[in-house]
C-alpha positions as CSV (number, residue, x, y, z in Angstrom):
1,M,-27.9,4.3,25.0
2,S,-28.1,2.1,21.9
3,T,-27.8,2.8,18.1
4,P,-30.2,1.0,15.7
5,V,-28.4,-1.4,13.4
6,T,-31.4,-2.5,11.3
7,D,-34.2,-0.6,9.5
8,R,-36.7,-1.8,12.0
9,V,-36.2,-2.5,15.8
10,R,-39.1,-3.8,17.8
11,S,-39.4,-3.3,21.6
12,E,-42.1,-3.5,24.1
13,A,-44.0,-0.3,24.6
14,V,-46.4,0.6,27.5
15,G,-49.4,-0.7,25.6
16,G,-47.6,-3.7,24.2
17,A,-47.4,-2.3,20.7
18,P,-44.1,-2.5,18.8
19,I,-42.0,0.7,18.3
20,R,-40.6,1.3,14.9
21,A,-37.2,3.0,15.0
22,I,-36.1,4.8,11.9
23,P,-32.3,5.2,11.7
24,V,-30.9,8.6,10.9
25,R,-29.9,8.9,7.3
26,H,-26.5,10.5,6.7
27,Y,-26.9,11.9,3.2
28,G,-23.8,14.0,3.5
29,Q,-21.6,10.9,4.0
30,W,-23.1,9.2,0.9
31,V,-22.5,12.4,-1.2
32,C,-18.9,12.7,-0.1
33,A,-18.3,9.0,-0.7
34,A,-19.8,9.2,-4.2
35,V,-17.6,12.3,-5.0
36,A,-14.5,10.6,-3.7
37,V,-15.1,7.4,-5.7
38,T,-15.8,9.4,-8.8
39,L,-12.6,11.4,-8.5
40,A,-10.6,8.3,-7.9
41,G,-12.1,6.6,-10.9
42,L,-11.4,9.6,-13.1
43,L,-7.8,9.6,-11.9
44,F,-7.2,6.0,-12.6
45,W,-9.0,6.3,-16.0
46,S,-6.8,9.2,-17.0
47,I,-3.7,7.4,-16.1
48,G,-4.7,4.1,-17.6
49,T,-5.8,5.7,-21.0
50,N,-3.0,8.2,-21.2
51,P,-1.2,7.7,-24.5
52,A,2.1,9.2,-23.1
53,I,2.5,6.2,-20.8
54,Q,3.9,3.1,-22.4
55,W,2.1,0.3,-20.5
56,P,3.7,-2.5,-22.6
57,V,7.1,-1.3,-21.2
58,V,5.7,-1.5,-17.6
59,G,4.6,-5.0,-18.3
60,E,7.9,-6.0,-19.9
61,Y,10.1,-4.8,-17.0
62,L,7.7,-5.7,-14.1
63,F,9.3,-9.1,-13.7
64,N,12.7,-8.2,-15.1
65,E,15.6,-10.1,-13.5
66,N,17.5,-7.0,-12.5
67,I,14.3,-5.4,-11.1
68,L,13.6,-8.5,-9.0
69,S,17.3,-8.5,-7.9
70,G,17.0,-4.9,-6.8
71,A,13.8,-5.7,-4.9
72,L,15.7,-8.5,-3.1
73,V,18.5,-6.0,-2.2
74,T,15.9,-3.6,-0.9
75,L,14.4,-6.3,1.3
76,Q,17.9,-7.4,2.5
77,L,18.7,-3.8,3.5
78,T,15.4,-3.4,5.3
79,V,15.7,-6.7,7.3
80,L,19.4,-6.3,8.2
81,A,19.1,-2.6,9.1
82,M,16.1,-3.2,11.3
83,L,17.7,-6.1,13.1
84,I,20.8,-4.1,13.9
85,G,18.7,-1.0,14.7
86,V,16.4,-2.9,17.1
87,V,19.4,-4.4,19.0
88,G,21.2,-1.1,19.1
89,G,18.0,0.7,20.1
90,V,17.5,-1.6,23.1
91,V,21.1,-1.1,24.2
92,L,20.8,2.7,23.8
93,A,17.5,2.8,25.6
94,V,18.9,0.9,28.6
95,M,21.9,3.2,28.6
96,R,19.7,6.2,28.5
97,L,17.7,5.0,31.5
98,S,20.8,4.0,33.4
99,S,21.7,5.7,36.7
100,N,25.3,5.9,35.4
101,P,25.7,9.5,34.1
102,V,28.5,8.5,31.6
103,L,26.3,5.8,29.9
104,S,23.3,8.1,29.9
105,A,25.3,11.0,28.4
106,L,26.9,8.7,25.7
107,S,23.4,7.5,24.7
108,A,22.0,11.1,24.6
109,A,25.0,12.2,22.4
110,Y,24.4,9.3,20.0
111,L,20.8,10.2,19.6
112,W,21.6,13.9,19.2
113,V,24.0,13.2,16.3
114,F,22.1,10.5,14.4
115,R,18.7,12.1,14.8
116,G,20.0,15.5,14.1
117,T,21.5,14.8,10.7
118,P,19.6,13.6,7.5
119,V,19.9,10.0,6.7
120,L,20.9,10.9,3.1
121,V,23.9,12.8,4.4
122,Q,24.9,9.8,6.6
123,I,24.7,7.5,3.6
124,V,27.0,9.7,1.6
125,L,29.4,10.2,4.5
126,W,29.8,6.4,5.1
127,F,30.3,5.9,1.3
128,N,33.1,8.5,1.3
129,L,34.7,7.5,4.5
130,A,37.9,6.6,2.6
131,L,38.5,10.3,2.0
132,I,39.5,10.8,5.6
133,F,40.4,7.1,6.6
134,P,42.1,5.5,3.6
135,R,42.7,2.4,5.7
136,L,40.9,1.0,8.7
137,G,42.8,-0.8,11.4
138,F,46.1,-0.5,13.1
139,G,49.6,-1.2,11.7
140,P,49.7,-4.6,9.9
141,V,46.2,-5.4,10.8
142,S,44.5,-3.0,8.5
143,A,42.7,-3.0,5.2
144,D,41.6,-0.6,2.4
145,T,38.5,1.3,3.4
146,N,36.9,1.0,-0.1
147,E,37.3,-2.7,0.0
148,L,35.8,-3.1,3.5
149,I,32.9,-0.7,3.0
150,S,31.2,-1.3,-0.4
151,A,28.1,0.6,-1.5
152,F,25.9,-2.0,0.1
153,G,28.0,-1.8,3.3
154,A,27.8,1.9,3.5
155,A,24.1,1.9,2.9
156,L,23.6,-0.8,5.7
157,L,25.8,1.1,8.2
158,A,23.9,4.4,7.6
159,L,20.4,2.9,7.7
160,A,21.1,0.7,10.7
161,L,22.9,3.3,12.9
162,N,20.3,5.9,12.1
163,E,17.5,3.5,12.9
164,A,19.1,2.6,16.2
165,A,18.7,6.2,17.3
166,Y,14.9,6.2,16.6
167,M,14.4,2.7,18.0
168,A,16.1,3.8,21.3
169,E,13.3,6.3,21.9
170,I,10.6,3.7,21.0
171,V,12.0,1.2,23.4
172,R,12.5,3.8,26.1
173,G,8.9,4.7,25.8
174,G,7.8,1.1,26.0
175,I,10.0,0.5,29.1
176,L,8.6,3.6,30.8
177,S,5.1,2.4,30.1
178,V,5.5,-0.6,32.4
179,D,4.4,0.1,36.0
180,S,7.4,0.8,38.3
181,G,6.0,-1.7,40.8
182,Q,7.0,-4.5,38.4
183,N,10.7,-3.5,38.7
184,E,10.4,-3.1,42.5
185,A,8.8,-6.5,42.9
186,S,11.5,-8.1,40.8
187,Q,14.2,-6.5,42.9
188,A,12.5,-7.7,46.0
189,L,12.7,-11.3,44.6
190,G,16.4,-10.9,44.2
191,L,16.5,-10.5,40.4
192,T,19.3,-8.4,39.0
193,R,18.5,-5.4,36.9
194,A,19.4,-7.2,33.7
195,Q,17.3,-10.2,34.7
196,A,14.3,-8.0,35.5
197,M,14.7,-6.1,32.3
198,R,14.9,-9.3,30.2
199,R,12.3,-11.4,32.0
200,I,9.7,-8.9,33.2
201,I,10.0,-5.4,31.9
202,L,10.7,-6.0,28.2
203,P,8.1,-8.7,27.7
204,Q,5.4,-6.3,29.0
205,A,6.8,-3.4,27.1
206,M,6.5,-5.3,23.8
207,R,2.8,-4.5,23.3
208,V,3.8,-0.8,23.3
209,I,7.0,-1.3,21.3
210,V,5.6,-3.5,18.4
211,P,3.2,-1.0,16.7
212,P,5.7,1.8,16.2
213,T,8.4,-0.7,15.3
214,G,6.1,-2.1,12.6
215,N,5.8,1.5,11.2
216,E,9.6,1.9,11.4
217,V,10.0,-1.3,9.3
218,I,7.7,0.0,6.6
219,T,9.4,3.4,6.7
220,M,12.8,1.7,6.4
221,L,11.7,-0.2,3.3
222,K,10.9,3.1,1.6
223,T,13.9,4.9,3.0
224,T,16.2,2.4,1.2
225,A,15.4,4.3,-2.0
226,L,17.9,6.9,-0.8
227,V,20.8,4.5,-1.3
228,A,20.4,5.1,-5.0
229,V,22.7,8.1,-4.7
230,I,25.6,5.7,-4.1
231,G,24.5,3.1,-6.6
232,A,23.7,0.3,-4.1
233,K,21.8,-1.7,-6.7
234,D,18.5,-1.6,-4.8
235,L,15.1,-1.5,-6.5
236,F,15.0,2.2,-7.1
237,T,18.6,2.2,-8.5
238,E,17.8,-0.6,-11.0
239,A,14.5,1.1,-12.1
240,Q,16.3,4.4,-12.5
241,Y,19.0,2.8,-14.6
242,F,16.6,1.3,-17.1
243,G,14.5,4.5,-17.1
244,Q,17.5,6.7,-18.0
245,N,18.9,4.3,-20.6
246,N,15.5,3.6,-22.4
247,F,14.0,7.1,-21.9
248,T,11.1,5.5,-20.0
249,T,11.6,7.2,-16.6
250,F,7.9,7.4,-15.7
251,E,7.2,3.8,-16.7
252,M,10.1,2.5,-14.6
253,L,8.9,4.6,-11.7
254,L,5.6,2.8,-11.9
255,V,7.4,-0.5,-11.9
256,A,9.3,0.5,-8.8
257,S,6.1,1.8,-7.1
258,F,4.4,-1.5,-7.8
259,W,7.0,-3.5,-6.0
260,Y,7.2,-1.1,-3.1
261,L,3.5,-1.4,-2.7
262,V,3.7,-5.2,-2.7
263,L,6.5,-5.3,-0.1
264,T,4.9,-2.7,2.2
265,S,1.6,-4.5,2.0
266,A,3.2,-7.8,3.0
267,L,5.0,-6.0,5.9
268,A,1.7,-4.4,7.0
269,V,0.0,-7.8,7.2
270,L,2.9,-9.1,9.3
271,Q,2.7,-6.1,11.5
272,S,-1.0,-6.5,12.2
273,R,-0.5,-10.2,13.2
274,L,2.3,-9.3,15.6
275,E,0.2,-6.5,17.1
276,R,-2.7,-9.0,17.7
277,R,-0.3,-11.5,19.2
278,F,1.3,-9.1,21.7
279,A,-2.1,-7.4,22.5
280,R,-3.8,-10.6,23.6
281,G,-5.3,-10.2,27.0
282,V,-5.1,-6.4,26.7
283,G,-8.2,-4.5,26.0
284,P,-11.1,-2.7,27.5
285,G,-11.8,-4.2,30.9
286,S,-8.8,-6.5,30.9
287,A,-5.4,-6.2,32.6
288,P,-2.1,-6.5,30.8
289,R,-0.7,-10.0,30.5
290,D,2.2,-9.7,32.9
291,G,2.2,-13.5,33.4
292,V,5.9,-13.7,34.4
293,A,5.6,-11.1,37.1
294,R,2.3,-12.6,38.3
295,R,3.8,-16.0,38.7
296,L,6.8,-14.6,40.5
297,L,4.7,-12.6,42.9
298,G,2.4,-15.6,43.3
299,G,5.4,-17.6,44.4
300,V,6.3,-15.0,46.9
301,A,2.8,-15.1,48.3
302,S,2.8,-18.9,48.5
303,R,6.1,-18.9,50.3
304,R,4.9,-16.3,52.8
305,S,1.8,-18.3,53.5
306,T,4.0,-21.2,54.7
307,I,6.0,-19.2,57.2
308,R,5.2,-20.2,60.7
309,T,5.6,-18.5,64.0
310,P,7.8,-20.1,66.8
311,E,4.5,-21.6,68.2
312,G,3.9,-23.5,65.0
313,T,0.9,-21.5,63.8
314,P,1.0,-19.9,60.3
315,A,2.2,-16.3,60.2
């Protein structure tokens, strides 16, 4: 069954005469598209020509030094929180899948706490940790909590530890997506559980882990706006500061939205490239690229083919 892609498709008929195929015209789709484009145009026109919006202020603060500094802090929080979250998520996922009931229970308890409470509450809790622990450490080896955990530090701790809980489930799903025979084959080759996880299981699970992880990075970038409640000097904090002082709240929100769109667009491009990289060799009619396991299993097969019976003939 084929679908015509041109206005005219010729094929051989019984009498040799060409057949003219007329494609089905989807008038409803064109009408809906025209309505959507019209409404979007009216929306942008009403915003662009609204006299209540001070567009010169938007242009003035778009590349303001403090705004750019806040965007850099937002990017730093995103990258650091995701790095810590990914590493912590892998550890928690392995603990959750462990046969040791203590490790599995500890991982489940961590996920229960950090996924069960809002990240905004966690940010405020870390920022106010000095209320219950004025000093951190033991005896002479201790320091003031407020000096150790700044606003940036509290924001990073809250975002990273919260992200680790969500990444644990993503990594666990990726590990479970790998055929169990891969693990059995690696154990048959004498690999330890850690070696099999690092060399065989995780590389194959990456094609399942990368897409949701990319979404988590973009979500993390937007979630950093919550740290404005503790004054962490991120993009939203700086935009909010100028908006309140200059009575240009809406204009500064537009400035912040512009930079969030720029950063998320860049991350989306990076995500698509990573997905294509890890999805190579995986598609309709193709098998996953488990090159490591295949080479190892091939080595076993080659060794078995060289085993000879006592009479000297191949086994």
